C-alpha positions in Angstrom: -13.8 23.4 -12.2 -10.9 25.1 -13.9 -8.5 23.2 -11.6 -9.9 19.8 -12.5 -9.7 20.7 -16.2 -6.2 21.8 -16.0 -5.2 18.7 -14.1 -6.9 16.6 -16.8 -5.0 18.3 -19.6 -1.8 17.9 -17.7 -2.5 14.2 -17.4 -3.4 14.0 -21.1 -0.1 15.7 -22.0 1.9 13.3 -19.9 0.2 10.2 -21.3 0.6 11.5 -24.9 4.3 11.9 -24.2 4.6 8.3 -22.9 2.7 7.0 -25.9 4.6 9.1 -28.4 1.2 9.9 -30.2 -1.9 11.8 -29.5 -3.8 9.7 -26.9 -7.5 10.0 -25.9 -8.4 9.6 -22.2 -11.9 8.3 -22.3 -13.1 8.0 -18.7 -11.5 7.6 -15.3 -12.2 6.3 -11.9 -10.2 7.4 -8.9 -7.0 5.8 -10.1 -7.8 4.0 -13.4 -7.9 5.7 -16.8 -8.9 4.2 -20.2 -6.8 5.3 -23.1 -7.1 4.5 -26.8 -4.4 5.3 -29.4 -3.0 3.9 -32.7 -1.4 1.0 -30.7 -4.7 -0.2 -29.2 -6.8 -0.1 -26.1 -5.3 0.4 -22.6 -6.0 0.8 -18.9 -3.6 3.1 -17.1 -3.5 2.2 -13.4 -1.9 4.6 -11.0 0.1 3.5 -7.9 0.0 -0.2 -8.9 2.7 -2.4 -10.5 3.4 -6.0 -11.5 3.8 -8.1 -8.3 5.4 -11.5 -9.0 9.0 -11.5 -10.5 8.3 -14.8 -12.3 5.6 -13.0 -14.4 7.7 -10.2 -15.8 11.1 -9.1 -17.1 12.7 -6.2 -15.2 15.2 -3.8 -16.6 16.4 -0.3 -15.6 15.9 2.3 -18.3 16.7 6.1 -18.4 13.1 7.3 -18.4 9.4 6.4 -18.2 9.1 7.2 -21.9 11.8 4.7 -22.8 10.1 2.1 -20.7 6.8 2.5 -22.4 8.4 2.5 -25.9 10.2 -0.8 -25.0 6.8 -2.5 -24.5 5.5 -1.0 -27.7 8.4 -2.4 -29.6 7.6 -5.9 -28.4 4.6 -7.5 -30.2 4.2 -10.0 -27.3 4.2 -7.3 -24.6 0.8 -7.2 -22.9 1.5 -4.8 -20.0 4.3 -2.7 -18.5 4.8 -1.2 -15.0 6.9 1.9 -14.7 8.3 2.0 -11.1 10.2 5.2 -10.0 13.6 4.9 -8.4 14.6 7.2 -5.6 16.9 10.1 -6.5 17.0 9.5 -10.3 14.8 9.9 -13.4 15.7 6.4 -14.3 12.9 3.8 -13.7 12.5 0.1 -13.2 10.7 -1.2 -16.2 8.6 -4.4 -15.6 7.4 -6.0 -18.9 5.1 -9.0 -19.2 3.9 -11.2 -22.0 0.9 -12.4 -19.9 -1.8 -13.2 -20.7 -1.2 -15.0 -24.0 -4.6 -13.9 -25.3 -5.5 -10.3 -24.9 -9.1 -11.1 -23.8 -8.1 -13.6 -21.1 -8.4 -11.4 -18.1 -8.2 -14.4 -15.7 -4.6 -14.9 -17.0 -3.5 -11.4 -16.1 -0.6 -11.1 -13.5 -1.4 -9.6 -10.1 -0.7 -6.0 -9.4 0.5 -4.8 -6.0 0.0 -1.4 -4.5 3.2 0.6 -5.4 3.2 4.3 -4.6 4.3 6.4 -7.6 4.1 3.5 -10.1 2.1 3.6 -13.4 0.9 0.4 -15.0 -0.1 0.2 -18.7 -2.4 -2.7 -19.4 -3.3 -3.7 -23.0 -6.8 -5.1 -23.6 -9.2 -5.8 -26.4 -12.1 -3.4 -27.2 -14.8 -5.7 -25.8 -13.2 -5.7 -22.4 -12.3 -2.0 -22.5 -15.0 -1.0 -20.1 -14.7 1.5 -17.2 -14.4 0.1 -13.6 -16.1 1.7 -10.7 -14.2 4.1 -8.5 -12.8 1.2 -6.4 -11.2 -0.4 -9.5 -13.7 -3.3 -9.6 -16.2 -4.3 -12.3 -19.8 -4.8 -11.2 -22.6 -6.8 -12.9 -25.9 -8.6 -12.2 -26.0 -12.4 -12.1 -28.8 -13.8 -14.3 -29.4 -16.6 -11.8 -32.4 -15.5 -9.7 -33.5 -18.5 -7.6 -30.5 -18.2 -5.2 -27.7 -15.8 -4.4 -24.7 -16.6 -6.7 -22.2 -15.2 -9.1 -20.4 -16.6 -12.1 -16.9 -18.1 -11.8 -14.3 -15.5 -10.7 -17.0 -13.1 -9.6 -18.1 -12.5 -6.0 -21.1 -11.0 -4.2 -20.8 -7.3 -3.8 -20.1 -5.9 -0.4 -20.5 -2.5 1.3 -17.6 -2.5 3.8 -16.6 1.1 3.0 -18.6 4.3 2.3 -17.3 4.2 -1.3 -18.6 0.7 -1.9 -21.9 1.5 -0.2 -22.3 4.3 -2.7 -21.5 2.0 -5.5 -24.1 -0.5 -4.3 -26.7 2.2 -4.0 -26.1 3.4 -7.6 -26.3 -0.2 -8.9 -29.6 -0.7 -7.1 -30.9 2.4 -8.9 -29.7 0.9 -12.2 -31.5 -2.4 -11.5 -34.9 -0.7 -11.3 -36.4 -3.7 -9.5 -38.6 -3.0 -6.4 -37.8 -6.5 -5.1 -34.1 -5.5 -4.6 -31.0 -7.6 -5.1 -28.8 -10.1 -3.3 -25.5 -8.7 -1.9 -22.7 -10.3 0.1 -24.3 -9.9 3.5 -25.5 -12.9 5.5 -26.3 -14.2 8.9 -24.6 -17.3 10.2 -25.5 -19.2 13.4 -22.9 -21.0 15.4 -24.5 -22.7 18.4 -26.3 -20.1 20.5 -24.5 -17.2 18.7 -25.3 -15.5 15.4 -23.4 -12.9 13.4 -24.3 -10.8 10.4 -21.3 -10.1 8.3 -20.0 -9.1 4.9 -18.0 -11.8 2.9 -14.8 -9.9 2.1 -12.4 -12.8 1.4 -11.4 -11.6 -2.1 -10.7 -7.9 -1.4 -9.4 -6.1 1.7 -9.4 -7.0 4.5 -9.5 -10.5 2.9 -11.7 -11.8 5.7 -15.4 -11.6 6.8 -16.3 -8.2 8.3 -19.0 -8.1 11.0 -21.8 -5.7 10.0 -21.4 -3.8 13.3 -17.8 -3.0 12.5 -18.8 -1.0 9.5 -20.2 2.6 9.4 -23.6 1.4 8.4 -26.4 1.9 11.0 -28.3 -1.0 12.6 -31.5 0.8 11.8 -31.3 -0.2 8.1 -31.2 -3.9 9.0 -34.9 -4.9 8.9 -37.0 -8.0 9.0 -34.2 -10.1 10.6 -35.0 -13.6 11.8 -33.4 -16.6 13.4 -31.2 -19.0 11.3 -28.8 -18.8 8.4 -29.9 -16.6 5.5 -28.7 -14.1 2.9 -29.8 -10.4 2.8 -31.1 -8.4 0.0 -30.6 -4.7 -0.5 -33.7 -2.7 -1.5 -35.5 0.5 -1.3 -38.4 0.7 1.1 -40.3 4.0 1.3 -37.3 5.8 -0.4 -34.9 4.5 2.2 -32.2 1.9 1.5 -32.5 -1.2 3.8 -31.0 -4.6 4.1 -33.5 -7.3 4.9 -33.8 -11.1 4.9 -34.6 -12.4 1.5 -38.2 -13.3 1.0 -39.8 -16.2 -1.0 -39.2 -14.7 -4.5 -36.4 -14.4 -7.0 -33.8 -11.8 -7.0 -30.7 -10.9 -9.1 -27.3 -10.9 -7.3 -25.0 -7.9 -7.6 -21.5 -9.3 -8.3 -18.0 -7.8 -8.7 -14.9 -9.0 -10.5 -11.3 -7.9 -9.9 -10.4 -8.0 -13.6 -7.4 -5.7 -13.1 -6.0 -8.2 -10.6 -5.4 -5.5 -7.9 -3.8 -6.4 -4.6 -4.0 -3.6 -2.1 -1.5 -5.2 0.3 
């Protein structure tokens, strides 16, 4: 416990130095912190940086602090990536004026996995909410008569143990014995059928067969022939995935509001 506390204070000190003022770290996921100071509301995203050169201005500056201050001095600066350079304390400073409106998360530039980088992203207070540990934002769709998510949102998937844990926690939050739609479905092609997760929008950016994940076949219940979506629910205190019944369910959706690209 003491180790975690000391690491947190070390991070707070480093962030305060970069901001030039006392900053408050509010919450963190594995690699995303939320920070509020006199300049506004920010996400700090570790090991990610602005991806496309046409979306940012790049300059070399003597230090990370100088880079951060450069963005603070520009009223139109929305975000800045601090990218370390090998063998020197100088850094590449990538500054962007996108999006034009602070609350337009669809207009944010993409971020690419970049070891050692730190990205400061300005936002408005309304959108200053904490992501889950995978960096994604989850919500329930209000449309109950079919599985679906709002524009720029996608059905939640459990292709890793971390995301399975997130889905379990969200199911507990839902407090609905009927369960919820997730991004698992069975598709039939001729004489063959496959149950798979729709993972087109996050790694591996293609459908993932259920039997290629770490989840056991024993929690797939009430399967049948044909094309259909699965719901995730609790049955006798056990989590199961089963074919949706003839009733309404909410859909668990995710959005990649930080515009993360893992590769």
